[in-house]
C-alpha positions as CSV (number, residue, x, y, z in Angstrom):
1,M,74.5,61.9,32.3
2,N,77.0,59.8,33.6
3,I,79.2,62.7,32.0
4,N,77.3,64.9,34.1
5,W,78.8,63.2,37.1
6,W,82.2,63.3,36.5
7,A,81.5,67.4,35.5
8,V,80.6,68.1,38.4
9,F,82.7,66.2,40.9
10,G,85.3,67.3,39.0
11,A,84.4,70.9,39.9
12,L,83.9,70.4,43.3
13,L,87.5,68.7,43.9
14,G,89.1,71.1,41.5
15,M,87.0,74.1,44.3
16,A,88.3,71.9,46.9
17,V,91.4,72.5,46.5
18,I,92.4,75.8,45.6
19,A,90.2,76.6,48.9
20,V,93.0,73.9,50.6
21,F,95.4,75.5,48.7
22,L,94.9,79.0,49.4
23,L,93.8,78.3,53.5
24,V,97.4,76.6,53.7
25,I,99.0,79.9,51.2
26,F,97.4,82.2,54.4
27,I,98.4,79.8,57.7
28,A,102.0,80.0,56.1
29,A,102.2,83.7,55.4
30,T,100.9,84.5,58.7
31,W,102.9,82.4,60.7
32,L,105.8,83.7,59.0
33,I,104.8,87.3,59.8
34,G,104.4,86.3,63.0
35,V,107.8,84.6,62.9
36,V,110.1,87.4,61.8
37,K,108.0,90.2,63.6
38,L,108.6,88.5,66.8
39,N,112.9,87.6,66.1
40,R,112.6,91.2,64.6
41,R,114.1,93.8,67.4
42,G,113.4,97.7,67.4
43,P,115.7,100.4,67.3
44,N,116.4,100.5,71.3
45,G,116.7,96.6,71.1
46,A,112.6,96.3,72.3
47,R,109.7,94.2,71.0
48,S,107.0,95.8,72.7
49,L,106.6,98.4,75.7
50,E,106.3,96.5,77.9
51,E,109.5,94.7,77.2
52,R,111.0,97.9,77.2
53,V,109.6,99.2,80.6
54,G,108.7,96.1,82.2
55,Q,105.9,94.6,83.7
56,E,105.3,96.6,87.1
57,A,105.8,99.6,85.0
58,F,103.9,98.9,82.6
59,A,100.8,98.6,84.9
60,R,101.7,101.4,87.4
61,F,98.9,104.4,86.7
62,L,100.4,108.9,86.8
63,P,99.1,110.8,89.6
64,P,96.5,113.6,89.0
65,T,99.3,115.8,89.7
66,A,101.7,114.3,87.5
67,P,102.7,116.9,84.2
68,R,101.3,116.0,81.4
69,G,103.6,117.5,78.5
70,P,104.8,120.7,78.0
71,V,101.1,121.7,78.2
72,D,98.2,120.6,80.8
73,Q,95.3,121.5,79.6
74,L,93.1,121.2,82.6
75,R,95.8,124.1,84.0
76,T,95.6,126.9,81.4
77,P,95.0,130.9,82.7
78,E,91.7,130.9,81.2
79,L,90.6,127.8,83.5
80,L,92.7,129.4,85.8
81,E,90.6,132.3,85.7
82,A,87.2,130.8,84.9
83,A,87.9,128.3,88.1
84,A,88.8,132.0,90.5
85,R,86.5,133.7,89.4
86,K,83.9,131.2,89.3
87,S,84.6,130.2,94.1
88,S,84.6,133.8,94.9
């Protein structure tokens, strides 16, 4: 009976040591990735979009009439024609 308790205690102790070891490895890896990410700068010298454009520009919204790239999908000729037919 005494040997069985030592076997159970040894198994539990082994599992606890493995769990703590894996936890330490995981925390160290995530910390290392975070440090590397913060130290590395992109090709333009900025870590994030907010750092690149500044906080004021980051929070500014575009007005509805601002151009949206090569095509404004809300003002296509088909939709303008349909709106003109609908209003007349």
